[in-house]
N, CA, C, O and CB atoms as a CASP TS submission, in Angstrom:
PFRMAT TS
TARGET T0000
AUTHOR 0000-0000-0000
METHOD Language model
MODEL 1
PARENT N/A
ATOM      1  N   MET     1     -54.241 -91.297  10.867  1.00  0.00           N
ATOM      2  CA  MET     1     -54.478 -92.858  11.155  1.00  0.00           C
ATOM      3  C   MET     1     -54.341 -93.041  12.681  1.00  0.00           C
ATOM      4  O   MET     1     -54.689 -94.128  13.141  1.00  0.00           O
ATOM      5  CB  MET     1     -53.330 -93.880  10.343  1.00  0.00           C
ATOM      6  N   GLN     2     -53.874 -92.100  13.507  1.00  0.00           N
ATOM      7  CA  GLN     2     -53.467 -92.303  14.783  1.00  0.00           C
ATOM      8  C   GLN     2     -54.964 -92.316  15.591  1.00  0.00           C
ATOM      9  O   GLN     2     -55.185 -92.994  16.594  1.00  0.00           O
ATOM     10  CB  GLN     2     -52.341 -91.106  15.251  1.00  0.00           C
ATOM     11  N   SER     3     -55.959 -91.397  14.914  1.00  0.00           N
ATOM     12  CA  SER     3     -57.021 -91.325  15.721  1.00  0.00           C
ATOM     13  C   SER     3     -57.980 -92.557  15.486  1.00  0.00           C
ATOM     14  O   SER     3     -58.818 -92.772  16.362  1.00  0.00           O
ATOM     15  CB  SER     3     -57.676 -90.022  15.503  1.00  0.00           C
ATOM     16  N   MET     4     -57.930 -93.429  14.328  1.00  0.00           N
ATOM     17  CA  MET     4     -58.335 -94.510  14.190  1.00  0.00           C
ATOM     18  C   MET     4     -57.808 -95.493  15.278  1.00  0.00           C
ATOM     19  O   MET     4     -58.584 -95.955  16.115  1.00  0.00           O
ATOM     20  CB  MET     4     -58.086 -94.807  12.959  1.00  0.00           C
ATOM     21  N   GLU     5     -56.622 -95.777  15.263  1.00  0.00           N
ATOM     22  CA  GLU     5     -55.923 -96.674  16.134  1.00  0.00           C
ATOM     23  C   GLU     5     -56.818 -96.438  17.679  1.00  0.00           C
ATOM     24  O   GLU     5     -57.352 -97.335  18.331  1.00  0.00           O
ATOM     25  CB  GLU     5     -54.115 -96.228  16.164  1.00  0.00           C
ATOM     26  N   ASN     6     -56.783 -94.743  18.064  1.00  0.00           N
ATOM     27  CA  ASN     6     -57.207 -94.366  19.014  1.00  0.00           C
ATOM     28  C   ASN     6     -59.110 -94.891  19.356  1.00  0.00           C
ATOM     29  O   ASN     6     -59.568 -95.275  20.432  1.00  0.00           O
ATOM     30  CB  ASN     6     -56.785 -92.899  18.821  1.00  0.00           C
ATOM     31  N   ALA     7     -59.632 -94.769  18.427  1.00  0.00           N
ATOM     32  CA  ALA     7     -61.053 -94.952  18.273  1.00  0.00           C
ATOM     33  C   ALA     7     -61.440 -96.772  18.482  1.00  0.00           C
ATOM     34  O   ALA     7     -62.457 -97.289  18.945  1.00  0.00           O
ATOM     35  CB  ALA     7     -61.465 -94.279  16.608  1.00  0.00           C
ATOM     36  N   ASN     8     -60.294 -97.357  17.983  1.00  0.00           N
ATOM     37  CA  ASN     8     -60.673 -99.017  18.122  1.00  0.00           C
ATOM     38  C   ASN     8     -59.666 -99.531  19.208  1.00  0.00           C
ATOM     39  O   ASN     8     -59.063-100.600  19.114  1.00  0.00           O
ATOM     40  CB  ASN     8     -60.423-100.004  16.526  1.00  0.00           C
ATOM     41  N   SER     9     -59.553 -98.658  20.241  1.00  0.00           N
ATOM     42  CA  SER     9     -58.527 -98.913  21.274  1.00  0.00           C
ATOM     43  C   SER     9     -59.295 -99.902  22.359  1.00  0.00           C
ATOM     44  O   SER     9     -60.380 -99.557  22.826  1.00  0.00           O
ATOM     45  CB  SER     9     -57.963 -97.410  21.981  1.00  0.00           C
ATOM     46  N   GLU    10     -58.862-100.765  22.617  1.00  0.00           N
ATOM     47  CA  GLU    10     -59.726-102.191  23.431  1.00  0.00           C
ATOM     48  C   GLU    10     -60.429-101.577  24.986  1.00  0.00           C
ATOM     49  O   GLU    10     -61.477-101.966  25.504  1.00  0.00           O
ATOM     50  CB  GLU    10     -58.254-103.781  23.946  1.00  0.00           C
ATOM     51  N   SER    11     -59.560-100.601  25.460  1.00  0.00           N
ATOM     52  CA  SER    11     -59.493 -99.772  26.780  1.00  0.00           C
ATOM     53  C   SER    11     -60.957 -98.950  26.624  1.00  0.00           C
ATOM     54  O   SER    11     -61.757 -98.939  27.560  1.00  0.00           O
ATOM     55  CB  SER    11     -57.954 -98.624  26.876  1.00  0.00           C
ATOM     56  N   HIS    12     -61.194 -98.353  25.516  1.00  0.00           N
ATOM     57  CA  HIS    12     -62.698 -97.764  25.247  1.00  0.00           C
ATOM     58  C   HIS    12     -63.828 -98.586  25.444  1.00  0.00           C
ATOM     59  O   HIS    12     -64.853 -98.244  26.032  1.00  0.00           O
ATOM     60  CB  HIS    12     -62.881 -97.335  23.879  1.00  0.00           C
ATOM     61  N   TYR    13     -63.549 -99.936  24.812  1.00  0.00           N
ATOM     62  CA  TYR    13     -64.705-100.574  25.070  1.00  0.00           C
ATOM     63  C   TYR    13     -64.769-101.339  26.042  1.00  0.00           C
ATOM     64  O   TYR    13     -65.874-101.839  26.250  1.00  0.00           O
ATOM     65  CB  TYR    13     -65.081-101.167  24.200  1.00  0.00           C
ATOM     66  N   LYS    14     -63.895-101.617  26.755  1.00  0.00           N
ATOM     67  CA  LYS    14     -63.954-102.186  28.131  1.00  0.00           C
ATOM     68  C   LYS    14     -64.833-101.356  29.200  1.00  0.00           C
ATOM     69  O   LYS    14     -65.689-101.802  29.963  1.00  0.00           O
ATOM     70  CB  LYS    14     -62.492-102.290  28.653  1.00  0.00           C
ATOM     71  N   PHE    15     -64.336 -99.868  29.028  1.00  0.00           N
ATOM     72  CA  PHE    15     -65.093 -98.724  29.689  1.00  0.00           C
ATOM     73  C   PHE    15     -66.389 -98.514  29.362  1.00  0.00           C
ATOM     74  O   PHE    15     -67.128 -97.989  30.196  1.00  0.00           O
ATOM     75  CB  PHE    15     -64.523 -97.544  29.469  1.00  0.00           C
ATOM     76  N   LEU    16     -66.951 -98.947  27.899  1.00  0.00           N
ATOM     77  CA  LEU    16     -68.374 -99.020  27.391  1.00  0.00           C
ATOM     78  C   LEU    16     -69.101-100.206  28.053  1.00  0.00           C
ATOM     79  O   LEU    16     -70.304-100.101  28.297  1.00  0.00           O
ATOM     80  CB  LEU    16     -68.410 -99.183  25.792  1.00  0.00           C
ATOM     81  N   VAL    17     -68.483-101.231  28.328  1.00  0.00           N
ATOM     82  CA  VAL    17     -69.220-102.561  28.867  1.00  0.00           C
ATOM     83  C   VAL    17     -69.020-102.442  30.353  1.00  0.00           C
ATOM     84  O   VAL    17     -69.972-103.021  30.877  1.00  0.00           O
ATOM     85  CB  VAL    17     -68.558-104.082  28.266  1.00  0.00           C
ATOM     86  N   LEU    18     -68.191-101.940  31.296  1.00  0.00           N
ATOM     87  CA  LEU    18     -68.328-101.914  32.781  1.00  0.00           C
ATOM     88  C   LEU    18     -69.404-100.395  32.930  1.00  0.00           C
ATOM     89  O   LEU    18     -69.635 -99.979  34.065  1.00  0.00           O
ATOM     90  CB  LEU    18     -66.510-101.802  33.649  1.00  0.00           C
ATOM     91  N   ALA    19     -69.909 -99.772  31.891  1.00  0.00           N
ATOM     92  CA  ALA    19     -70.685 -98.410  32.035  1.00  0.00           C
ATOM     93  C   ALA    19     -72.113 -99.111  31.654  1.00  0.00           C
ATOM     94  O   ALA    19     -73.086 -98.837  32.356  1.00  0.00           O
ATOM     95  CB  ALA    19     -70.109 -96.966  30.874  1.00  0.00           C
ATOM     96  N   ILE    20     -72.250 -99.989  30.581  1.00  0.00           N
ATOM     97  CA  ILE    20     -73.293-100.533  30.464  1.00  0.00           C
ATOM     98  C   ILE    20     -73.900-101.177  31.325  1.00  0.00           C
ATOM     99  O   ILE    20     -75.115-101.005  31.414  1.00  0.00           O
ATOM    100  CB  ILE    20     -73.241-101.060  29.733  1.00  0.00           C
ATOM    101  N   VAL    21     -73.135-102.234  32.333  1.00  0.00           N
ATOM    102  CA  VAL    21     -73.129-102.751  33.449  1.00  0.00           C
ATOM    103  C   VAL    21     -74.051-102.167  34.425  1.00  0.00           C
ATOM    104  O   VAL    21     -75.094-102.712  34.785  1.00  0.00           O
ATOM    105  CB  VAL    21     -71.953-102.758  33.832  1.00  0.00           C
ATOM    106  N   VAL    22     -73.567-100.892  34.888  1.00  0.00           N
ATOM    107  CA  VAL    22     -73.894-100.560  35.708  1.00  0.00           C
ATOM    108  C   VAL    22     -75.222 -99.704  35.626  1.00  0.00           C
ATOM    109  O   VAL    22     -75.969 -99.510  36.585  1.00  0.00           O
ATOM    110  CB  VAL    22     -72.937-100.184  36.125  1.00  0.00           C
ATOM    111  N   GLY    23     -75.408 -99.224  34.358  1.00  0.00           N
ATOM    112  CA  GLY    23     -76.903 -99.031  33.706  1.00  0.00           C
ATOM    113  C   GLY    23     -77.540 -99.986  33.835  1.00  0.00           C
ATOM    114  O   GLY    23     -78.630 -99.653  34.301  1.00  0.00           O
ATOM    115  N   LEU    24     -77.460-101.337  33.638  1.00  0.00           N
ATOM    116  CA  LEU    24     -78.337-102.629  33.571  1.00  0.00           C
ATOM    117  C   LEU    24     -78.645-103.123  34.958  1.00  0.00           C
ATOM    118  O   LEU    24     -79.514-103.971  35.161  1.00  0.00           O
ATOM    119  CB  LEU    24     -77.606-103.817  32.762  1.00  0.00           C
ATOM    120  N   LEU    25     -77.801-102.493  36.061  1.00  0.00           N
ATOM    121  CA  LEU    25     -77.798-102.973  37.150  1.00  0.00           C
ATOM    122  C   LEU    25     -78.939-101.880  38.062  1.00  0.00           C
ATOM    123  O   LEU    25     -79.573-102.107  39.093  1.00  0.00           O
ATOM    124  CB  LEU    25     -76.231-103.111  37.592  1.00  0.00           C
ATOM    125  N   GLY    26     -78.883-100.814  37.313  1.00  0.00           N
ATOM    126  CA  GLY    26     -79.667 -99.740  37.722  1.00  0.00           C
ATOM    127  C   GLY    26     -81.091-100.034  37.448  1.00  0.00           C
ATOM    128  O   GLY    26     -81.995 -99.773  38.242  1.00  0.00           O
ATOM    129  N   VAL    27     -81.252-100.586  36.291  1.00  0.00           N
ATOM    130  CA  VAL    27     -82.372-100.934  35.880  1.00  0.00           C
ATOM    131  C   VAL    27     -83.196-101.989  36.406  1.00  0.00           C
ATOM    132  O   VAL    27     -84.426-101.947  36.423  1.00  0.00           O
ATOM    133  CB  VAL    27     -82.202-101.102  34.840  1.00  0.00           C
ATOM    134  N   PHE    28     -82.385-103.076  36.899  1.00  0.00           N
ATOM    135  CA  PHE    28     -83.067-104.235  37.147  1.00  0.00           C
ATOM    136  C   PHE    28     -83.066-104.017  38.860  1.00  0.00           C
ATOM    137  O   PHE    28     -83.517-104.884  39.609  1.00  0.00           O
ATOM    138  CB  PHE    28     -82.266-105.691  36.448  1.00  0.00           C
ATOM    139  N   LEU    29     -82.577-102.924  39.276  1.00  0.00           N
ATOM    140  CA  LEU    29     -82.874-102.875  40.815  1.00  0.00           C
ATOM    141  C   LEU    29     -84.086-102.107  41.068  1.00  0.00           C
ATOM    142  O   LEU    29     -84.409-101.985  42.249  1.00  0.00           O
ATOM    143  CB  LEU    29     -81.705-102.219  41.650  1.00  0.00           C
ATOM    144  N   ARG    30     -84.938-101.475  40.023  1.00  0.00           N
ATOM    145  CA  ARG    30     -85.871-100.980  39.728  1.00  0.00           C
ATOM    146  C   ARG    30     -87.042-102.065  40.474  1.00  0.00           C
ATOM    147  O   ARG    30     -87.952-101.678  41.207  1.00  0.00           O
ATOM    148  CB  ARG    30     -85.796-100.720  38.229  1.00  0.00           C
ATOM    149  N   PHE    31     -86.781-103.452  40.106  1.00  0.00           N
ATOM    150  CA  PHE    31     -87.876-104.324  40.397  1.00  0.00           C
ATOM    151  C   PHE    31     -87.561-105.132  42.010  1.00  0.00           C
ATOM    152  O   PHE    31     -88.247-105.973  42.590  1.00  0.00           O
ATOM    153  CB  PHE    31     -87.986-105.465  39.014  1.00  0.00           C
ATOM    154  N   ALA    32     -86.604-104.662  42.310  1.00  0.00           N
ATOM    155  CA  ALA    32     -86.327-104.898  43.927  1.00  0.00           C
ATOM    156  C   ALA    32     -86.876-104.501  44.740  1.00  0.00           C
ATOM    157  O   ALA    32     -87.080-103.287  44.730  1.00  0.00           O
ATOM    158  CB  ALA    32     -85.388-104.598  44.419  1.00  0.00           C
ATOM    159  N   ASP    33     -87.395-105.316  45.855  1.00  0.00           N
ATOM    160  CA  ASP    33     -88.236-104.931  47.045  1.00  0.00           C
ATOM    161  C   ASP    33     -87.488-104.736  48.228  1.00  0.00           C
ATOM    162  O   ASP    33     -87.498-105.641  49.063  1.00  0.00           O
ATOM    163  CB  ASP    33     -89.249-105.916  47.345  1.00  0.00           C
ATOM    164  N   PHE    34     -86.739-103.544  48.473  1.00  0.00           N
ATOM    165  CA  PHE    34     -86.396-103.015  49.758  1.00  0.00           C
ATOM    166  C   PHE    34     -86.556-101.715  49.545  1.00  0.00           C
ATOM    167  O   PHE    34     -86.992-101.156  48.538  1.00  0.00           O
ATOM    168  CB  PHE    34     -85.075-103.339  50.294  1.00  0.00           C
ATOM    169  N   HIS    35     -86.022-101.071  50.970  1.00  0.00           N
ATOM    170  CA  HIS    35     -86.508 -99.895  51.239  1.00  0.00           C
ATOM    171  C   HIS    35     -85.910 -98.655  50.486  1.00  0.00           C
ATOM    172  O   HIS    35     -86.643 -97.674  50.359  1.00  0.00           O
ATOM    173  CB  HIS    35     -86.397 -99.776  52.561  1.00  0.00           C
ATOM    174  N   TYR    36     -84.637 -98.621  49.975  1.00  0.00           N
ATOM    175  CA  TYR    36     -84.076 -97.357  49.125  1.00  0.00           C
ATOM    176  C   TYR    36     -83.684 -97.846  47.710  1.00  0.00           C
ATOM    177  O   TYR    36     -82.786 -97.311  47.059  1.00  0.00           O
ATOM    178  CB  TYR    36     -82.686 -96.642  49.856  1.00  0.00           C
ATOM    179  N   ALA    37     -84.603 -99.166  47.167  1.00  0.00           N
ATOM    180  CA  ALA    37     -84.444 -99.596  45.769  1.00  0.00           C
ATOM    181  C   ALA    37     -84.577 -98.615  44.907  1.00  0.00           C
ATOM    182  O   ALA    37     -83.566 -98.404  44.237  1.00  0.00           O
ATOM    183  CB  ALA    37     -85.297-100.560  45.382  1.00  0.00           C
ATOM    184  N   SER    38     -85.534 -97.908  44.688  1.00  0.00           N
ATOM    185  CA  SER    38     -86.028 -97.142  43.731  1.00  0.00           C
ATOM    186  C   SER    38     -84.775 -95.691  43.925  1.00  0.00           C
ATOM    187  O   SER    38     -84.442 -95.145  42.873  1.00  0.00           O
ATOM    188  CB  SER    38     -87.884 -96.848  44.059  1.00  0.00           C
ATOM    189  N   ALA    39     -84.331 -95.305  44.878  1.00  0.00           N
ATOM    190  CA  ALA    39     -83.706 -94.085  44.831  1.00  0.00           C
ATOM    191  C   ALA    39     -81.798 -94.870  44.441  1.00  0.00           C
ATOM    192  O   ALA    39     -80.928 -94.206  43.877  1.00  0.00           O
ATOM    193  CB  ALA    39     -84.084 -93.057  46.656  1.00  0.00           C
ATOM    194  N   ILE    40     -81.643 -95.986  44.808  1.00  0.00           N
ATOM    195  CA  ILE    40     -80.587 -96.521  44.541  1.00  0.00           C
ATOM    196  C   ILE    40     -80.170 -96.705  42.969  1.00  0.00           C
ATOM    197  O   ILE    40     -79.069 -96.464  42.473  1.00  0.00           O
ATOM    198  CB  ILE    40     -80.674 -97.628  45.223  1.00  0.00           C
ATOM    199  N   SER    41     -81.566 -97.290  42.197  1.00  0.00           N
ATOM    200  CA  SER    41     -81.488 -97.739  40.989  1.00  0.00           C
ATOM    201  C   SER    41     -81.754 -96.518  40.110  1.00  0.00           C
ATOM    202  O   SER    41     -81.525 -96.759  38.924  1.00  0.00           O
ATOM    203  CB  SER    41     -82.389 -98.883  40.792  1.00  0.00           C
ATOM    204  N   ASN    42     -82.153 -95.338  40.344  1.00  0.00           N
ATOM    205  CA  ASN    42     -82.160 -94.194  39.612  1.00  0.00           C
ATOM    206  C   ASN    42     -80.775 -93.630  39.753  1.00  0.00           C
ATOM    207  O   ASN    42     -80.297 -93.214  38.698  1.00  0.00           O
ATOM    208  CB  ASN    42     -83.247 -93.259  40.045  1.00  0.00           C
ATOM    209  N   ILE    43     -80.165 -93.546  40.628  1.00  0.00           N
ATOM    210  CA  ILE    43     -78.440 -93.170  40.730  1.00  0.00           C
ATOM    211  C   ILE    43     -77.792 -94.051  40.361  1.00  0.00           C
ATOM    212  O   ILE    43     -76.615 -93.693  40.411  1.00  0.00           O
ATOM    213  CB  ILE    43     -77.781 -92.889  42.015  1.00  0.00           C
ATOM    214  N   LEU    44     -77.896 -95.198  39.948  1.00  0.00           N
ATOM    215  CA  LEU    44     -77.078 -95.917  39.460  1.00  0.00           C
ATOM    216  C   LEU    44     -77.285 -95.604  38.049  1.00  0.00           C
ATOM    217  O   LEU    44     -76.408 -95.241  37.264  1.00  0.00           O
ATOM    218  CB  LEU    44     -77.182 -97.225  39.883  1.00  0.00           C
ATOM    219  N   LEU    45     -78.717 -95.804  37.759  1.00  0.00           N
ATOM    220  CA  LEU    45     -78.906 -95.421  35.978  1.00  0.00           C
ATOM    221  C   LEU    45     -78.272 -94.066  35.511  1.00  0.00           C
ATOM    222  O   LEU    45     -77.791 -93.976  34.381  1.00  0.00           O
ATOM    223  CB  LEU    45     -80.658 -95.227  35.510  1.00  0.00           C
ATOM    224  N   VAL    46     -78.273 -93.048  36.358  1.00  0.00           N
ATOM    225  CA  VAL    46     -77.962 -91.904  36.080  1.00  0.00           C
ATOM    226  C   VAL    46     -76.272 -92.248  35.770  1.00  0.00           C
ATOM    227  O   VAL    46     -75.624 -92.190  34.725  1.00  0.00           O
ATOM    228  CB  VAL    46     -78.437 -90.850  37.280  1.00  0.00           C
ATOM    229  N   ILE    47     -75.997 -92.522  36.779  1.00  0.00           N
ATOM    230  CA  ILE    47     -74.293 -92.877  36.444  1.00  0.00           C
ATOM    231  C   ILE    47     -73.798 -94.014  35.335  1.00  0.00           C
ATOM    232  O   ILE    47     -72.683 -94.058  34.815  1.00  0.00           O
ATOM    233  CB  ILE    47     -73.601 -93.468  37.881  1.00  0.00           C
ATOM    234  N   GLY    48     -74.667 -94.726  35.154  1.00  0.00           N
ATOM    235  CA  GLY    48     -74.369 -95.616  34.312  1.00  0.00           C
ATOM    236  C   GLY    48     -74.281 -94.761  32.900  1.00  0.00           C
ATOM    237  O   GLY    48     -73.382 -94.891  32.069  1.00  0.00           O
ATOM    238  N   SER    49     -75.612 -93.691  32.789  1.00  0.00           N
ATOM    239  CA  SER    49     -75.720 -93.281  31.539  1.00  0.00           C
ATOM    240  C   SER    49     -74.334 -92.154  31.404  1.00  0.00           C
ATOM    241  O   SER    49     -73.761 -92.056  30.318  1.00  0.00           O
ATOM    242  CB  SER    49     -77.319 -92.639  31.305  1.00  0.00           C
ATOM    243  N   ALA    50     -73.925 -91.419  32.489  1.00  0.00           N
ATOM    244  CA  ALA    50     -73.207 -90.589  32.353  1.00  0.00           C
ATOM    245  C   ALA    50     -71.870 -91.169  32.144  1.00  0.00           C
ATOM    246  O   ALA    50     -71.028 -90.356  31.763  1.00  0.00           O
ATOM    247  CB  ALA    50     -73.375 -89.786  33.278  1.00  0.00           C
ATOM    248  N   LEU    51     -71.513 -92.273  32.288  1.00  0.00           N
ATOM    249  CA  LEU    51     -70.426 -93.382  31.952  1.00  0.00           C
ATOM    250  C   LEU    51     -70.364 -93.530  30.549  1.00  0.00           C
ATOM    251  O   LEU    51     -69.386 -93.255  29.854  1.00  0.00           O
ATOM    252  CB  LEU    51     -70.721 -94.809  32.572  1.00  0.00           C
ATOM    253  N   VAL    52     -71.408 -93.958  30.177  1.00  0.00           N
ATOM    254  CA  VAL    52     -71.527 -94.317  28.508  1.00  0.00           C
ATOM    255  C   VAL    52     -71.386 -93.150  27.894  1.00  0.00           C
ATOM    256  O   VAL    52     -70.561 -93.312  26.995  1.00  0.00           O
ATOM    257  CB  VAL    52     -72.934 -94.973  27.944  1.00  0.00           C
ATOM    258  N   LEU    53     -71.849 -91.831  27.927  1.00  0.00           N
ATOM    259  CA  LEU    53     -71.743 -90.718  27.150  1.00  0.00           C
ATOM    260  C   LEU    53     -70.503 -90.486  26.962  1.00  0.00           C
ATOM    261  O   LEU    53     -69.976 -90.353  25.857  1.00  0.00           O
ATOM    262  CB  LEU    53     -72.337 -89.661  27.600  1.00  0.00           C
ATOM    263  N   ARG    54     -69.731 -90.395  28.467  1.00  0.00           N
ATOM    264  CA  ARG    54     -68.150 -90.027  28.078  1.00  0.00           C
ATOM    265  C   ARG    54     -67.581 -91.259  27.464  1.00  0.00           C
ATOM    266  O   ARG    54     -66.671 -91.107  26.649  1.00  0.00           O
ATOM    267  CB  ARG    54     -67.150 -89.589  29.446  1.00  0.00           C
ATOM    268  N   GLY    55     -67.961 -92.351  27.723  1.00  0.00           N
ATOM    269  CA  GLY    55     -67.098 -93.297  26.865  1.00  0.00           C
ATOM    270  C   GLY    55     -67.237 -92.925  25.478  1.00  0.00           C
ATOM    271  O   GLY    55     -66.188 -92.885  24.836  1.00  0.00           O
ATOM    272  N   VAL    56     -68.346 -92.637  24.864  1.00  0.00           N
ATOM    273  CA  VAL    56     -68.724 -92.252  23.480  1.00  0.00           C
ATOM    274  C   VAL    56     -67.824 -91.358  23.131  1.00  0.00           C
ATOM    275  O   VAL    56     -66.927 -91.737  22.379  1.00  0.00           O
ATOM    276  CB  VAL    56     -70.068 -91.715  23.281  1.00  0.00           C
ATOM    277  N   PHE    57     -67.839 -90.271  23.486  1.00  0.00           N
ATOM    278  CA  PHE    57     -67.493 -89.124  23.440  1.00  0.00           C
ATOM    279  C   PHE    57     -66.011 -89.137  23.261  1.00  0.00           C
ATOM    280  O   PHE    57     -65.435 -88.421  22.441  1.00  0.00           O
ATOM    281  CB  PHE    57     -67.977 -88.461  24.503  1.00  0.00           C
ATOM    282  N   LYS    58     -65.408 -89.994  24.074  1.00  0.00           N
ATOM    283  CA  LYS    58     -63.826 -90.263  24.208  1.00  0.00           C
ATOM    284  C   LYS    58     -63.608 -91.033  22.772  1.00  0.00           C
ATOM    285  O   LYS    58     -62.676 -90.593  22.098  1.00  0.00           O
ATOM    286  CB  LYS    58     -63.330 -91.341  25.735  1.00  0.00           C
ATOM    287  N   ILE    59     -64.206 -91.907  22.337  1.00  0.00           N
ATOM    288  CA  ILE    59     -64.421 -92.799  21.134  1.00  0.00           C
ATOM    289  C   ILE    59     -64.390 -91.734  19.950  1.00  0.00           C
ATOM    290  O   ILE    59     -63.618 -92.010  19.032  1.00  0.00           O
ATOM    291  CB  ILE    59     -65.923 -93.712  21.208  1.00  0.00           C
ATOM    292  N   LEU    60     -65.075 -90.633  19.851  1.00  0.00           N
ATOM    293  CA  LEU    60     -65.292 -89.848  18.819  1.00  0.00           C
ATOM    294  C   LEU    60     -64.040 -88.723  18.860  1.00  0.00           C
ATOM    295  O   LEU    60     -63.581 -87.988  17.985  1.00  0.00           O
ATOM    296  CB  LEU    60     -66.789 -89.262  18.926  1.00  0.00           C
ATOM    297  N   ASP    61     -63.692 -88.927  20.293  1.00  0.00           N
ATOM    298  CA  ASP    61     -62.436 -87.510  20.147  1.00  0.00           C
ATOM    299  C   ASP    61     -61.493 -87.916  19.334  1.00  0.00           C
ATOM    300  O   ASP    61     -60.546 -87.175  19.068  1.00  0.00           O
ATOM    301  CB  ASP    61     -61.525 -87.000  21.580  1.00  0.00           C
TER
END
């Protein structure tokens, strides 16, 4: 039962929401028009994807 309580922990889902926001920020910055917009958006997208995967694997653990 402890693993079920751990999987339903509110902190996991807060972390996932934050990671998804970072990833979406990376997607929206692709449409921006400044000098390093593409590089910054790619970095944010990779960071957001890595954070989401980390959060999902924490829930599954």
